[in-house]
Structure formats: structure tokens, C-alpha cells
C-alpha positions in Angstrom: 5.6 4.5 -8.3 4.6 3.3 -4.8 7.4 0.8 -4.7 9.9 3.4 -5.9 8.7 5.8 -3.2 10.3 3.5 -0.5 13.5 2.9 -2.4 16.8 3.2 -0.6 18.1 5.7 -3.0 17.1 9.2 -1.8 16.9 10.9 -5.3 14.8 8.1 -6.7 12.6 8.2 -3.7 12.1 12.0 -3.8 11.2 11.9 -7.5 8.6 9.1 -6.9 7.1 11.0 -4.0 6.8 14.2 -6.1 5.2 12.3 -9.0 2.7 10.6 -6.6 1.9 14.0 -5.1 1.2 15.5 -8.6 -1.0 12.5 -9.6 -3.0 12.7 -6.4 -3.7 16.4 -7.0 -6.2 15.2 -9.6 -9.4 14.3 -7.6 -10.4 11.5 -10.0 -6.9 9.9 -9.9 -7.0 10.2 -6.1 -10.2 8.2 -5.9 -8.9 5.5 -8.2 -5.5 5.2 -6.6 -6.7 5.3 -3.0 -7.1 1.5 -2.9 -3.6 1.0 -4.3 -2.1 3.3 -1.8 -3.9 1.6 1.1 -2.9 -1.9 -0.1 0.7 -0.9 -0.5 0.9 1.0 2.8 -0.7 -1.8 4.8 1.7 -4.3 3.3 4.8 -2.2 4.1 3.5 -1.4 7.6 2.6 -5.1 8.3 6.1 -6.2 7.2 7.9 -3.7 9.4 10.4 -5.4 11.7 12.7 -4.1 14.4 15.8 -4.9 12.3 14.5 -3.4 9.0 12.5 -0.2 9.6 13.8 1.9 6.6 10.9 1.1 4.2 8.4 1.9 6.9 10.1 5.2 7.7 10.2 6.1 4.0 6.5 5.2 3.7 5.6 7.4 6.7 7.3 10.3 5.0 5.3 9.6 1.9 2.1 9.4 3.8 2.9 12.7 5.6 3.0 14.4 2.2 0.1 12.7 0.5 -2.3 11.8 3.3 -4.5 14.9 2.8 -5.1 13.8 -0.8 -6.2 10.2 -0.4 -9.9 9.4 -0.1 -11.5 9.5 3.4 -12.1 5.7 3.5 -8.5 5.1 2.9 -7.5 7.7 5.6 -9.4 5.8 8.3 -7.7 2.5 7.5 -4.3 4.1 7.1 -4.7 5.7 10.6 -5.6 2.3 12.1 -2.5 0.7 10.5 -0.2 3.6 11.6 -1.5 3.4 15.2 -0.2 -0.1 15.5 3.4 1.0 14.8 4.3 2.2 18.3 3.9 -1.4 19.6 7.1 -2.3 17.8 9.0 -0.4 20.4 11.2 1.4 17.9 11.5 5.1 18.9 12.1 6.6 15.5 9.2 4.7 13.9 7.0 5.9 16.8 8.0 9.5 16.3 7.5 9.4 12.5 4.1 7.8 12.9 3.0 10.6 15.2 4.4 13.1 12.7 1.9 11.7 10.1 -0.9 12.6 12.5 0.5 16.1 12.8 -1.0 16.7 9.3 -4.2 18.5 10.3 -5.9 18.0 6.9 -5.6 14.2 7.5 -8.6 14.4 9.8 -11.1 16.6 7.9 -14.5 15.6 9.1 -13.6 12.4 10.8 -14.6 12.4 14.4 -14.2 8.6 14.7 -10.5 9.0 14.1 -10.3 11.8 16.6 -12.0 9.5 19.2 -9.6 6.7 18.5 -6.6 9.0 18.8 -7.9 10.5 22.1 -8.3 7.0 23.5 -4.8 6.0 22.3 -3.2 9.1 23.8 -5.0 8.7 27.1 -3.9 5.1 27.3 -0.3 6.1 26.4 0.0 8.8 29.0 -1.7 6.8 31.8 1.1 4.3 31.7 4.1 6.5 31.3 
């Protein structure tokens, strides 16, 4: 399902995202599948290149929808991986990565992530 969620075909991708969203509604399934989501996401994010950003954009849309449902340990590592994306210099990827952080339930009870984001935004705005 994860691989299908970044497929180039929009209808296939939407159905996969909807199925993953339903599966992660079950708390037990979310705990078990958190590691798989993390592994897949870090692989896609690591393989992101300037000339082929579509899988990354599709993954960021998926994460925006399911991020509130994955385990907290997974959220921290996903946030760290997403924070590396602006270094690519691709404007659309940067905007989509910040849209994932717009999901307020992503940060429930994680002050460490808040601190890292604050440091990142201070750094970003000091040099613009």
C-alpha cells in the first residue's frame, strides 16, 4: 500500500491513501505499521533528487493526512527527515514539507520537535 501511495496515477494513489488512513485508524495497526511507514518515508525522502521530486511530493501529501495517526517515536524521526528537504532548493518541495508541519496534531506532547522547529525557523529567517 505504501508503494502504491506514491504512484504516478492519481486515482490509484488516492485509493491507497484512503486505505492507509483507514488502517491507521486502528490503534493496534498504527503501532505495528509505524516502523514500516518510517522506513518507507525515509527511503523516499532520502532518494529525493532535484530532477525527480514527484514521489516525494506524493509522500508529503500522504504524511499530511496520516501523520497524526502514526506512533510518536515515528513522528520525531519523520520530522527530522522532512526538515532536511528544504536543503534541496526546490521551492515546491519546501512548501509541501512545511504544509506537513501545519498539521497541529503532529506535535501532540512533543516539545523537542517544537524546539527543533523553532531553531530551524530562527535560522531560516536570520539569513533571508
